[in-house]
PDB file with one MODEL, atoms N, CA, C and O in Angstrom:
MODEL        1
ATOM      1  N   MET A   1      99.502 119.428 145.742  1.00  0.00           N
ATOM      2  CA  MET A   1      99.493 119.043 144.312  1.00  0.00           C
ATOM      3  C   MET A   1      98.830 120.191 143.526  1.00  0.00           C
ATOM      4  O   MET A   1      97.762 120.690 143.879  1.00  0.00           O
ATOM      5  N   ASN A   2      99.549 120.594 142.403  1.00  0.00           N
ATOM      6  CA  ASN A   2      99.014 121.680 141.628  1.00  0.00           C
ATOM      7  C   ASN A   2      97.920 121.193 140.734  1.00  0.00           C
ATOM      8  O   ASN A   2      97.670 119.994 140.618  1.00  0.00           O
ATOM      9  N   GLU A   3      97.241 122.174 140.076  1.00  0.00           N
ATOM     10  CA  GLU A   3      96.016 121.893 139.320  1.00  0.00           C
ATOM     11  C   GLU A   3      96.342 120.940 138.121  1.00  0.00           C
ATOM     12  O   GLU A   3      95.608 119.984 137.870  1.00  0.00           O
ATOM     13  N   ASN A   4      97.431 121.216 137.409  1.00  0.00           N
ATOM     14  CA  ASN A   4      97.791 120.407 136.273  1.00  0.00           C
ATOM     15  C   ASN A   4      98.084 118.944 136.682  1.00  0.00           C
ATOM     16  O   ASN A   4      97.679 118.012 135.987  1.00  0.00           O
ATOM     17  N   ALA A   5      98.754 118.763 137.754  1.00  0.00           N
ATOM     18  CA  ALA A   5      99.020 117.431 138.262  1.00  0.00           C
ATOM     19  C   ALA A   5      97.751 116.699 138.640  1.00  0.00           C
ATOM     20  O   ALA A   5      97.585 115.516 138.343  1.00  0.00           O
ATOM     21  N   LYS A   6      96.869 117.409 139.293  1.00  0.00           N
ATOM     22  CA  LYS A   6      95.568 116.815 139.670  1.00  0.00           C
ATOM     23  C   LYS A   6      94.762 116.430 138.413  1.00  0.00           C
ATOM     24  O   LYS A   6      94.108 115.387 138.401  1.00  0.00           O
ATOM     25  N   ILE A   7      94.802 117.239 137.387  1.00  0.00           N
ATOM     26  CA  ILE A   7      94.121 116.940 136.135  1.00  0.00           C
ATOM     27  C   ILE A   7      94.695 115.687 135.518  1.00  0.00           C
ATOM     28  O   ILE A   7      93.934 114.826 135.078  1.00  0.00           O
ATOM     29  N   ARG A   8      96.020 115.548 135.468  1.00  0.00           N
ATOM     30  CA  ARG A   8      96.672 114.434 134.905  1.00  0.00           C
ATOM     31  C   ARG A   8      96.323 113.131 135.756  1.00  0.00           C
ATOM     32  O   ARG A   8      96.094 112.053 135.207  1.00  0.00           O
ATOM     33  N   GLU A   9      96.300 113.300 137.066  1.00  0.00           N
ATOM     34  CA  GLU A   9      95.951 112.137 137.874  1.00  0.00           C
ATOM     35  C   GLU A   9      94.457 111.684 137.621  1.00  0.00           C
ATOM     36  O   GLU A   9      94.142 110.497 137.538  1.00  0.00           O
ATOM     37  N   LEU A  10      93.617 112.671 137.511  1.00  0.00           N
ATOM     38  CA  LEU A  10      92.142 112.336 137.204  1.00  0.00           C
ATOM     39  C   LEU A  10      92.031 111.674 135.832  1.00  0.00           C
ATOM     40  O   LEU A  10      91.305 110.693 135.670  1.00  0.00           O
ATOM     41  N   GLU A  11      92.746 112.207 134.850  1.00  0.00           N
ATOM     42  CA  GLU A  11      92.730 111.601 133.501  1.00  0.00           C
ATOM     43  C   GLU A  11      93.216 110.160 133.544  1.00  0.00           C
ATOM     44  O   GLU A  11      92.636 109.287 132.898  1.00  0.00           O
ATOM     45  N   ALA A  12      94.277 109.905 134.303  1.00  0.00           N
ATOM     46  CA  ALA A  12      94.798 108.535 134.394  1.00  0.00           C
ATOM     47  C   ALA A  12      93.764 107.655 135.080  1.00  0.00           C
ATOM     48  O   ALA A  12      93.628 106.494 134.693  1.00  0.00           O
ATOM     49  N   GLN A  13      93.032 108.135 136.067  1.00  0.00           N
ATOM     50  CA  GLN A  13      92.017 107.332 136.731  1.00  0.00           C
ATOM     51  C   GLN A  13      90.857 106.998 135.778  1.00  0.00           C
ATOM     52  O   GLN A  13      90.319 105.891 135.783  1.00  0.00           O
ATOM     53  N   VAL A  14      90.501 107.979 134.977  1.00  0.00           N
ATOM     54  CA  VAL A  14      89.392 107.793 134.017  1.00  0.00           C
ATOM     55  C   VAL A  14      89.885 106.730 133.012  1.00  0.00           C
ATOM     56  O   VAL A  14      89.100 105.840 132.685  1.00  0.00           O
ATOM     57  N   LYS A  15      91.100 106.762 132.515  1.00  0.00           N
ATOM     58  CA  LYS A  15      91.565 105.826 131.549  1.00  0.00           C
ATOM     59  C   LYS A  15      91.552 104.380 132.168  1.00  0.00           C
ATOM     60  O   LYS A  15      91.149 103.403 131.538  1.00  0.00           O
ATOM     61  N   ARG A  16      92.018 104.329 133.427  1.00  0.00           N
ATOM     62  CA  ARG A  16      91.995 102.988 134.095  1.00  0.00           C
ATOM     63  C   ARG A  16      90.582 102.459 134.262  1.00  0.00           C
ATOM     64  O   ARG A  16      90.322 101.281 134.019  1.00  0.00           O
ATOM     65  N   LEU A  17      89.671 103.328 134.676  1.00  0.00           N
ATOM     66  CA  LEU A  17      88.268 102.916 134.858  1.00  0.00           C
ATOM     67  C   LEU A  17      87.687 102.479 133.530  1.00  0.00           C
ATOM     68  O   LEU A  17      86.963 101.485 133.479  1.00  0.00           O
ATOM     69  N   GLN A  18      87.982 103.196 132.448  1.00  0.00           N
ATOM     70  CA  GLN A  18      87.497 102.773 131.148  1.00  0.00           C
ATOM     71  C   GLN A  18      87.992 101.418 130.745  1.00  0.00           C
ATOM     72  O   GLN A  18      87.247 100.607 130.195  1.00  0.00           O
ATOM     73  N   LYS A  19      89.265 101.169 131.022  1.00  0.00           N
ATOM     74  CA  LYS A  19      89.885  99.849 130.738  1.00  0.00           C
ATOM     75  C   LYS A  19      89.209  98.810 131.581  1.00  0.00           C
ATOM     76  O   LYS A  19      88.936  97.712 131.096  1.00  0.00           O
ATOM     77  N   ASP A  20      88.926  99.112 132.830  1.00  0.00           N
ATOM     78  CA  ASP A  20      88.295  98.136 133.712  1.00  0.00           C
ATOM     79  C   ASP A  20      86.871  97.813 133.216  1.00  0.00           C
ATOM     80  O   ASP A  20      86.431  96.667 133.310  1.00  0.00           O
ATOM     81  N   CYS A  21      86.149  98.825 132.687  1.00  0.00           N
ATOM     82  CA  CYS A  21      84.844  98.616 132.117  1.00  0.00           C
ATOM     83  C   CYS A  21      84.917  97.734 130.862  1.00  0.00           C
ATOM     84  O   CYS A  21      84.079  96.855 130.662  1.00  0.00           O
ATOM     85  N   ALA A  22      85.939  97.984 130.015  1.00  0.00           N
ATOM     86  CA  ALA A  22      86.105  97.189 128.784  1.00  0.00           C
ATOM     87  C   ALA A  22      86.382  95.700 129.205  1.00  0.00           C
ATOM     88  O   ALA A  22      85.860  94.777 128.579  1.00  0.00           O
ATOM     89  N   GLU A  23      87.186  95.490 130.243  1.00  0.00           N
ATOM     90  CA  GLU A  23      87.438  94.116 130.694  1.00  0.00           C
ATOM     91  C   GLU A  23      86.216  93.459 131.292  1.00  0.00           C
ATOM     92  O   GLU A  23      85.973  92.272 131.077  1.00  0.00           O
ATOM     93  N   ALA A  24      85.434  94.238 132.056  1.00  0.00           N
ATOM     94  CA  ALA A  24      84.213  93.764 132.625  1.00  0.00           C
ATOM     95  C   ALA A  24      83.204  93.406 131.524  1.00  0.00           C
ATOM     96  O   ALA A  24      82.467  92.427 131.642  1.00  0.00           O
ATOM     97  N   TYR A  25      83.182  94.195 130.474  1.00  0.00           N
ATOM     98  CA  TYR A  25      82.302  93.883 129.367  1.00  0.00           C
ATOM     99  C   TYR A  25      82.612  92.518 128.720  1.00  0.00           C
ATOM    100  O   TYR A  25      81.719  91.746 128.371  1.00  0.00           O
ATOM    101  N   GLN A  26      83.948  92.260 128.579  1.00  0.00           N
ATOM    102  CA  GLN A  26      84.366  90.961 128.026  1.00  0.00           C
ATOM    103  C   GLN A  26      83.989  89.793 128.957  1.00  0.00           C
ATOM    104  O   GLN A  26      83.509  88.745 128.526  1.00  0.00           O
ATOM    105  N   ALA A  27      84.230  90.030 130.234  1.00  0.00           N
ATOM    106  CA  ALA A  27      83.989  88.995 131.213  1.00  0.00           C
ATOM    107  C   ALA A  27      82.467  88.715 131.345  1.00  0.00           C
ATOM    108  O   ALA A  27      82.033  87.563 131.318  1.00  0.00           O
ATOM    109  N   PHE A  28      81.684  89.790 131.485  1.00  0.00           N
ATOM    110  CA  PHE A  28      80.249  89.627 131.649  1.00  0.00           C
ATOM    111  C   PHE A  28      79.627  89.045 130.370  1.00  0.00           C
ATOM    112  O   PHE A  28      78.722  88.213 130.430  1.00  0.00           O
ATOM    113  N   GLY A  29      80.129  89.497 129.219  1.00  0.00           N
ATOM    114  CA  GLY A  29      79.638  88.958 127.953  1.00  0.00           C
ATOM    115  C   GLY A  29      79.787  87.444 127.892  1.00  0.00           C
ATOM    116  O   GLY A  29      78.875  86.721 127.490  1.00  0.00           O
ATOM    117  N   HIS A  30      80.964  86.991 128.302  1.00  0.00           N
ATOM    118  CA  HIS A  30      81.226  85.552 128.337  1.00  0.00           C
ATOM    119  C   HIS A  30      80.289  84.861 129.338  1.00  0.00           C
ATOM    120  O   HIS A  30      79.634  83.876 128.995  1.00  0.00           O
ATOM    121  N   LEU A  31      80.225  85.374 130.568  1.00  0.00           N
ATOM    122  CA  LEU A  31      79.396  84.728 131.567  1.00  0.00           C
ATOM    123  C   LEU A  31      77.895  84.762 131.184  1.00  0.00           C
ATOM    124  O   LEU A  31      77.164  83.816 131.475  1.00  0.00           O
ATOM    125  N   SER A  32      77.465  85.795 130.567  1.00  0.00           N
ATOM    126  CA  SER A  32      76.018  85.885 130.235  1.00  0.00           C
ATOM    127  C   SER A  32      75.620  84.776 129.195  1.00  0.00           C
ATOM    128  O   SER A  32      74.452  84.404 129.086  1.00  0.00           O
ATOM    129  N   TYR A  33      76.587  84.295 128.478  1.00  0.00           N
ATOM    130  CA  TYR A  33      76.348  83.164 127.539  1.00  0.00           C
ATOM    131  C   TYR A  33      75.734  81.988 128.303  1.00  0.00           C
ATOM    132  O   TYR A  33      74.966  81.200 127.751  1.00  0.00           O
ATOM    133  N   TYR A  34      76.085  81.892 129.560  1.00  0.00           N
ATOM    134  CA  TYR A  34      75.604  80.727 130.340  1.00  0.00           C
ATOM    135  C   TYR A  34      74.259  80.980 131.131  1.00  0.00           C
ATOM    136  O   TYR A  34      73.836  80.137 131.923  1.00  0.00           O
ATOM    137  N   PHE A  35      73.651  82.082 130.908  1.00  0.00           N
ATOM    138  CA  PHE A  35      72.347  82.389 131.523  1.00  0.00           C
ATOM    139  C   PHE A  35      71.217  82.124 130.582  1.00  0.00           C
ATOM    140  O   PHE A  35      71.325  82.372 129.381  1.00  0.00           O
ATOM    141  N   ASP A  36      70.110  81.613 131.125  1.00  0.00           N
ATOM    142  CA  ASP A  36      68.940  81.412 130.322  1.00  0.00           C
ATOM    143  C   ASP A  36      68.488  82.789 129.780  1.00  0.00           C
ATOM    144  O   ASP A  36      68.353  83.744 130.546  1.00  0.00           O
ATOM    145  N   ASP A  37      68.266  82.877 128.510  1.00  0.00           N
ATOM    146  CA  ASP A  37      67.880  84.160 127.860  1.00  0.00           C
ATOM    147  C   ASP A  37      66.600  84.773 128.454  1.00  0.00           C
ATOM    148  O   ASP A  37      66.544  85.986 128.659  1.00  0.00           O
ATOM    149  N   ASP A  38      65.624  83.995 128.720  1.00  0.00           N
ATOM    150  CA  ASP A  38      64.405  84.521 129.238  1.00  0.00           C
ATOM    151  C   ASP A  38      64.547  85.096 130.637  1.00  0.00           C
ATOM    152  O   ASP A  38      63.767  85.963 131.031  1.00  0.00           O
ATOM    153  N   GLU A  39      65.535  84.626 131.398  1.00  0.00           N
ATOM    154  CA  GLU A  39      65.801  85.105 132.752  1.00  0.00           C
ATOM    155  C   GLU A  39      66.737  86.302 132.806  1.00  0.00           C
ATOM    156  O   GLU A  39      66.769  87.046 133.786  1.00  0.00           O
ATOM    157  N   CYS A  40      67.496  86.470 131.733  1.00  0.00           N
ATOM    158  CA  CYS A  40      68.506  87.546 131.801  1.00  0.00           C
ATOM    159  C   CYS A  40      68.204  88.536 130.628  1.00  0.00           C
ATOM    160  O   CYS A  40      69.014  88.723 129.721  1.00  0.00           O
ATOM    161  N   LYS A  41      67.027  89.138 130.701  1.00  0.00           N
ATOM    162  CA  LYS A  41      66.699  90.128 129.607  1.00  0.00           C
ATOM    163  C   LYS A  41      67.505  91.387 129.735  1.00  0.00           C
ATOM    164  O   LYS A  41      67.662  92.122 128.760  1.00  0.00           O
ATOM    165  N   ASP A  42      68.016  91.653 130.905  1.00  0.00           N
ATOM    166  CA  ASP A  42      68.835  92.856 131.106  1.00  0.00           C
ATOM    167  C   ASP A  42      70.295  92.725 130.770  1.00  0.00           C
ATOM    168  O   ASP A  42      71.047  93.692 130.891  1.00  0.00           O
ATOM    169  N   CYS A  43      70.721  91.529 130.343  1.00  0.00           N
ATOM    170  CA  CYS A  43      72.126  91.341 130.064  1.00  0.00           C
ATOM    171  C   CYS A  43      72.605  92.240 128.996  1.00  0.00           C
ATOM    172  O   CYS A  43      73.699  92.790 129.115  1.00  0.00           O
ATOM    173  N   GLU A  44      71.840  92.429 127.935  1.00  0.00           N
ATOM    174  CA  GLU A  44      72.226  93.307 126.830  1.00  0.00           C
ATOM    175  C   GLU A  44      72.336  94.739 127.300  1.00  0.00           C
ATOM    176  O   GLU A  44      73.233  95.459 126.861  1.00  0.00           O
ATOM    177  N   LYS A  45      71.426  95.187 128.205  1.00  0.00           N
ATOM    178  CA  LYS A  45      71.514  96.520 128.767  1.00  0.00           C
ATOM    179  C   LYS A  45      72.775  96.710 129.613  1.00  0.00           C
ATOM    180  O   LYS A  45      73.370  97.787 129.624  1.00  0.00           O
ATOM    181  N   ILE A  46      73.153  95.701 130.286  1.00  0.00           N
ATOM    182  CA  ILE A  46      74.351  95.756 131.148  1.00  0.00           C
ATOM    183  C   ILE A  46      75.567  95.927 130.225  1.00  0.00           C
ATOM    184  O   ILE A  46      76.432  96.769 130.467  1.00  0.00           O
ATOM    185  N   LEU A  47      75.615  95.108 129.159  1.00  0.00           N
ATOM    186  CA  LEU A  47      76.664  95.201 128.245  1.00  0.00           C
ATOM    187  C   LEU A  47      76.724  96.539 127.542  1.00  0.00           C
ATOM    188  O   LEU A  47      77.806  97.072 127.298  1.00  0.00           O
ATOM    189  N   ASP A  48      75.527  97.099 127.205  1.00  0.00           N
ATOM    190  CA  ASP A  48      75.509  98.440 126.653  1.00  0.00           C
ATOM    191  C   ASP A  48      76.064  99.464 127.588  1.00  0.00           C
ATOM    192  O   ASP A  48      76.821 100.323 127.136  1.00  0.00           O
ATOM    193  N   ASN A  49      75.747  99.444 128.858  1.00  0.00           N
ATOM    194  CA  ASN A  49      76.259 100.366 129.866  1.00  0.00           C
ATOM    195  C   ASN A  49      77.846 100.209 129.988  1.00  0.00           C
ATOM    196  O   ASN A  49      78.573 101.201 130.032  1.00  0.00           O
ATOM    197  N   LEU A  50      78.295  99.016 130.036  1.00  0.00           N
ATOM    198  CA  LEU A  50      79.686  98.786 130.160  1.00  0.00           C
ATOM    199  C   LEU A  50      80.498  99.289 128.950  1.00  0.00           C
ATOM    200  O   LEU A  50      81.595  99.830 129.090  1.00  0.00           O
ATOM    201  N   ALA A  51      79.914  99.089 127.766  1.00  0.00           N
ATOM    202  CA  ALA A  51      80.543  99.537 126.502  1.00  0.00           C
ATOM    203  C   ALA A  51      80.549 101.112 126.505  1.00  0.00           C
ATOM    204  O   ALA A  51      81.551 101.743 126.169  1.00  0.00           O
ATOM    205  N   ALA A  52      79.409 101.694 126.891  1.00  0.00           N
ATOM    206  CA  ALA A  52      79.396 103.195 126.937  1.00  0.00           C
ATOM    207  C   ALA A  52      80.476 103.721 127.950  1.00  0.00           C
ATOM    208  O   ALA A  52      81.214 104.661 127.658  1.00  0.00           O
ATOM    209  N   ALA A  53      80.526 103.111 129.069  1.00  0.00           N
ATOM    210  CA  ALA A  53      81.554 103.584 130.117  1.00  0.00           C
ATOM    211  C   ALA A  53      82.946 103.371 129.550  1.00  0.00           C
ATOM    212  O   ALA A  53      83.813 104.224 129.743  1.00  0.00           O
ATOM    213  N   ALA A  54      83.195 102.267 128.857  1.00  0.00           N
ATOM    214  CA  ALA A  54      84.585 102.022 128.368  1.00  0.00           C
ATOM    215  C   ALA A  54      84.915 103.053 127.296  1.00  0.00           C
ATOM    216  O   ALA A  54      86.087 103.384 127.118  1.00  0.00           O
ATOM    217  N   ASN A  55      83.962 103.551 126.605  1.00  0.00           N
ATOM    218  CA  ASN A  55      84.135 104.494 125.513  1.00  0.00           C
ATOM    219  C   ASN A  55      83.968 105.953 125.913  1.00  0.00           C
ATOM    220  O   ASN A  55      84.119 106.847 125.079  1.00  0.00           O
ATOM    221  N   GLY A  56      83.662 106.198 127.163  1.00  0.00           N
ATOM    222  CA  GLY A  56      83.446 107.548 127.612  1.00  0.00           C
ATOM    223  C   GLY A  56      82.137 108.208 127.120  1.00  0.00           C
ATOM    224  O   GLY A  56      81.986 109.428 127.058  1.00  0.00           O
ATOM    225  N   ASP A  57      81.198 107.288 126.773  1.00  0.00           N
ATOM    226  CA  ASP A  57      79.874 107.799 126.282  1.00  0.00           C
ATOM    227  C   ASP A  57      78.847 107.853 127.391  1.00  0.00           C
ATOM    228  O   ASP A  57      79.045 107.236 128.437  1.00  0.00           O
ATOM    229  N   PRO A  58      77.769 108.563 127.196  1.00  0.00           N
ATOM    230  CA  PRO A  58      76.727 108.609 128.250  1.00  0.00           C
ATOM    231  C   PRO A  58      76.111 107.263 128.464  1.00  0.00           C
ATOM    232  O   PRO A  58      76.056 106.437 127.553  1.00  0.00           O
ATOM    233  N   ARG A  59      75.640 107.036 129.687  1.00  0.00           N
ATOM    234  CA  ARG A  59      75.059 105.736 130.086  1.00  0.00           C
ATOM    235  C   ARG A  59      73.713 105.600 129.390  1.00  0.00           C
ATOM    236  O   ARG A  59      72.851 106.461 129.568  1.00  0.00           O
ATOM    237  N   PRO A  60      73.503 104.564 128.615  1.00  0.00           N
ATOM    238  CA  PRO A  60      72.226 104.422 127.919  1.00  0.00           C
ATOM    239  C   PRO A  60      71.056 103.965 128.694  1.00  0.00           C
ATOM    240  O   PRO A  60      69.911 104.264 128.356  1.00  0.00           O
ATOM    241  N   HIS A  61      71.340 103.211 129.775  1.00  0.00           N
ATOM    242  CA  HIS A  61      70.276 102.547 130.570  1.00  0.00           C
ATOM    243  C   HIS A  61      70.403 102.919 132.069  1.00  0.00           C
ATOM    244  O   HIS A  61      71.481 102.754 132.641  1.00  0.00           O
ATOM    245  N   ASP A  62      69.360 103.401 132.694  1.00  0.00           N
ATOM    246  CA  ASP A  62      69.326 103.680 134.103  1.00  0.00           C
ATOM    247  C   ASP A  62      68.343 102.821 134.832  1.00  0.00           C
ATOM    248  O   ASP A  62      67.990 103.157 135.962  1.00  0.00           O
ATOM    249  N   ASP A  63      67.896 101.791 134.299  1.00  0.00           N
ATOM    250  CA  ASP A  63      66.823 100.973 134.876  1.00  0.00           C
ATOM    251  C   ASP A  63      67.218  99.479 135.174  1.00  0.00           C
ATOM    252  O   ASP A  63      66.440  98.550 134.956  1.00  0.00           O
ATOM    253  N   LEU A  64      68.449  99.320 135.676  1.00  0.00           N
ATOM    254  CA  LEU A  64      68.937  97.982 135.827  1.00  0.00           C
ATOM    255  C   LEU A  64      68.861  97.503 137.317  1.00  0.00           C
ATOM    256  O   LEU A  64      69.037  96.311 137.571  1.00  0.00           O
ATOM    257  N   HIS A  65      68.621  98.346 138.232  1.00  0.00           N
ATOM    258  CA  HIS A  65      68.596  97.929 139.676  1.00  0.00           C
ATOM    259  C   HIS A  65      67.175  97.697 140.117  1.00  0.00           C
ATOM    260  O   HIS A  65      66.297  98.463 139.720  1.00  0.00           O
ATOM    261  N   PRO A  66      66.912  96.755 140.860  1.00  0.00           N
ATOM    262  CA  PRO A  66      67.874  95.696 141.323  1.00  0.00           C
ATOM    263  C   PRO A  66      68.135  94.647 140.264  1.00  0.00           C
ATOM    264  O   PRO A  66      67.263  94.303 139.466  1.00  0.00           O
ATOM    265  N   TRP A  67      69.344  94.156 140.277  1.00  0.00           N
ATOM    266  CA  TRP A  67      69.684  93.073 139.360  1.00  0.00           C
ATOM    267  C   TRP A  67      70.405  91.963 140.115  1.00  0.00           C
ATOM    268  O   TRP A  67      71.205  92.285 140.994  1.00  0.00           O
ATOM    269  N   PRO A  68      70.194  90.747 139.853  1.00  0.00           N
ATOM    270  CA  PRO A  68      69.170  90.241 138.920  1.00  0.00           C
ATOM    271  C   PRO A  68      67.736  90.472 139.483  1.00  0.00           C
ATOM    272  O   PRO A  68      67.537  90.628 140.688  1.00  0.00           O
ATOM    273  N   ARG A  69      66.795  90.486 138.594  1.00  0.00           N
ATOM    274  CA  ARG A  69      65.467  90.752 139.042  1.00  0.00           C
ATOM    275  C   ARG A  69      64.773  89.452 139.520  1.00  0.00           C
ATOM    276  O   ARG A  69      63.653  89.499 140.029  1.00  0.00           O
ATOM    277  N   GLY A  70      65.444  88.300 139.351  1.00  0.00           N
ATOM    278  CA  GLY A  70      64.831  87.045 139.726  1.00  0.00           C
ATOM    279  C   GLY A  70      66.002  86.009 139.646  1.00  0.00           C
ATOM    280  O   GLY A  70      67.187  86.341 139.637  1.00  0.00           O
ATOM    281  N   LYS A  71      65.566  84.773 139.590  1.00  0.00           N
ATOM    282  CA  LYS A  71      66.447  83.654 139.542  1.00  0.00           C
ATOM    283  C   LYS A  71      67.183  83.586 138.238  1.00  0.00           C
ATOM    284  O   LYS A  71      66.583  83.844 137.194  1.00  0.00           O
ATOM    285  N   LEU A  72      68.451  83.252 138.241  1.00  0.00           N
ATOM    286  CA  LEU A  72      69.196  83.006 137.013  1.00  0.00           C
ATOM    287  C   LEU A  72      69.542  81.521 136.967  1.00  0.00           C
ATOM    288  O   LEU A  72      70.027  80.958 137.949  1.00  0.00           O
ATOM    289  N   THR A  73      69.299  80.915 135.862  1.00  0.00           N
ATOM    290  CA  THR A  73      69.637  79.484 135.677  1.00  0.00           C
ATOM    291  C   THR A  73      70.853  79.336 134.868  1.00  0.00           C
ATOM    292  O   THR A  73      70.973  79.947 133.806  1.00  0.00           O
ATOM    293  N   TYR A  74      71.797  78.520 135.342  1.00  0.00           N
ATOM    294  CA  TYR A  74      73.016  78.189 134.596  1.00  0.00           C
ATOM    295  C   TYR A  74      72.627  77.257 133.467  1.00  0.00           C
ATOM    296  O   TYR A  74      71.960  76.250 133.703  1.00  0.00           O
ATOM    297  N   VAL A  75      73.016  77.558 132.288  1.00  0.00           N
ATOM    298  CA  VAL A  75      72.788  76.791 131.073  1.00  0.00           C
ATOM    299  C   VAL A  75      74.144  76.217 130.687  1.00  0.00           C
ATOM    300  O   VAL A  75      74.978  76.957 130.164  1.00  0.00           O
ATOM    301  N   PRO A  76      74.404  74.932 130.919  1.00  0.00           N
ATOM    302  CA  PRO A  76      75.726  74.397 130.584  1.00  0.00           C
ATOM    303  C   PRO A  76      76.019  74.393 129.058  1.00  0.00           C
ATOM    304  O   PRO A  76      75.125  74.278 128.220  1.00  0.00           O
ATOM    305  N   ASP A  77      77.254  74.517 128.777  1.00  0.00           N
ATOM    306  CA  ASP A  77      77.687  74.530 127.361  1.00  0.00           C
ATOM    307  C   ASP A  77      77.557  73.083 126.853  1.00  0.00           C
ATOM    308  O   ASP A  77      77.955  72.138 127.533  1.00  0.00           O
ATOM    309  N   ASP A  78      76.972  72.926 125.603  1.00  0.00           N
ATOM    310  CA  ASP A  78      76.781  71.606 125.078  1.00  0.00           C
ATOM    311  C   ASP A  78      78.060  70.918 124.738  1.00  0.00           C
ATOM    312  O   ASP A  78      78.087  69.692 124.630  1.00  0.00           O
ATOM    313  N   GLU A  79      79.154  71.679 124.560  1.00  0.00           N
ATOM    314  CA  GLU A  79      80.426  71.121 124.096  1.00  0.00           C
ATOM    315  C   GLU A  79      81.218  70.554 125.218  1.00  0.00           C
ATOM    316  O   GLU A  79      82.284  69.993 124.963  1.00  0.00           O
ATOM    317  N   GLU A  80      80.766  70.658 126.502  1.00  0.00           N
ATOM    318  CA  GLU A  80      81.599  70.144 127.597  1.00  0.00           C
ATOM    319  C   GLU A  80      81.442  68.661 127.714  1.00  0.00           C
ATOM    320  O   GLU A  80      82.062  68.041 128.578  1.00  0.00           O
TER     321      GLU A  80
ENDMDL
END
């Protein structure tokens, strides 16, 4: 594979990974709605990192592991 073909392949992989991060942002954002806010203080940081990755920006938070840091409680939706 020549250099230009390899660059195109890598660019396509980056675009796919950015799309995957954008989709993960949407999914995690929805799921985090069901976590108790006091137990999931890092949820916003996780969403920030996914948004940055989706947009090709630098990672804003490097302090998320291990996650979760404790128990997460499911908070049912009142509308169910």
